[in-house]
N, C-alpha and C positions, 0 to 999 in steps of 0.2 A: 503494499499499498503507499509506503513512505517513499521506494524506490520511483513508482510511477508518477507519485506525485512531484517530484523533485524534476525528474525527467522531463515532466510536462511543463515544467515552468523554465525549460532551458539549462538545467545544470548537468555538468557532468557527474555521475555518480558511480563510485567503485562498488564493489560488490560488499552487500551488506555485512557486518561482523557481528558474530553471535558468541557472547561469553556468557560465562556463569556469573550470578550476584557476587560481588566483594570486590576485592581490588583489582580483578582482571577488569572490571569497568574502566576503572581510572587508567589503567595501563592501555585499553585501547583507546580512549580518548587522548591521550598523550602521544600515542602512536599517530593518531589522525590530525593531531595538531602539527607534529613535527613533519608531517607528509604536506602540509600545507592546505588542509581542508578549511574551507570558508564556513561551511555549516556543519555542525554536528548533532544530530538528533539521537536522542537515546530512547528507548523504550523500556518500561518496567523498573522495578527496583525502588519506588517510589513511595511504597507504603509504609507500614508500620512495624512488620516483622523485623527481627534482629538482622537479617539478611538482606533487607531494603537499605542499601548503603550508597545509592546512586547519588542521591543529593550531596552526600558528604564527600564522595569523590569527586562529584563536579565542582563543589565549593574549594577545593583545594585548588582546582585549575583557573578558578575565575579570576580576573584583573577587577571587574565590576560586575553586580546583580542587574538585571532589568527585571524587577518585580511585577510590575504590571503585565508582563508575559504570563508568568505563571500563574497569577491571579485569573486572567482572562481564561486560560486554559482550565482551570479548575471552576469558575463561574459556568463556563459552557458545560461542562460534564454534571455539575450538581443540576442542573435544570433538567437533567434526565435520570439521573442516578445520585442520591442525596450522599452516598458514600464516597464520592468524588472530592469533595471538602477534605478527605484523610490525605490525599496525594501532598507528598512533601517536595515535588519536583521544583527544579529551579530553571530559570533563565539567566543567561549572561553573557561577557564578552571575554575571551582570551587572545590576546594579542589581536589580529584581525578577523577571530572568527566568533561565530555566534554558536552558542552551546545551548539547547533546549532538552529539558527532560521532559518525554511526554509518558503518560501513563502506559501500563502495560496492555489492558485489554484494547481490543479492536475497536470499540467505541471511543474510548480514550483517546487513541491516536486521531480517530477521525475529528472528533472534538478539536484535539490540538493544531490538527494541519489546517481546520477552518480559521482558527485564531491567526495561525501564521500566513494564512493565504492574504489577508489584507495589510501585513506588514513586512514580511519578510524581505521584498526588493528595497523597501525604504529603508529599513534598520541597517541592512548591508552597507548601503550607501553612507549611511551615518559614521558606521564603523569605520569606513575608508576615509572619513573627513568630508564627505559631501551630504548630499540629501536636503538640503535645506533652499530647493529651487534652483541648484547649480545646474 
């Protein structure tokens, strides 16, 4: 779903990387950053179980958070599934890359992509130093 969504918006997309919850998530994101990826979307690992550490792994990499994006994703999910409010996903910038934690459910991913649909290009422009009518 995510790959098709990104391809449909003109992004070059590597094969998805699937890793278990835990430190492997952070390692995969660090690898993507080293390779120069401009957009890193994670799915899952944002809940309340002890193994759900994607937000912690993400926080270690971020230069700064974009809390409104994560809040909008939760808000979109809560309209359909009240437990979506329990997602601890983050969104933010690391270097010149946008990182967004999406929920693990198909519906949660869909909600997140709907939120990103209206802002992704503008966010990337701003991260690169433009995006204000330039």
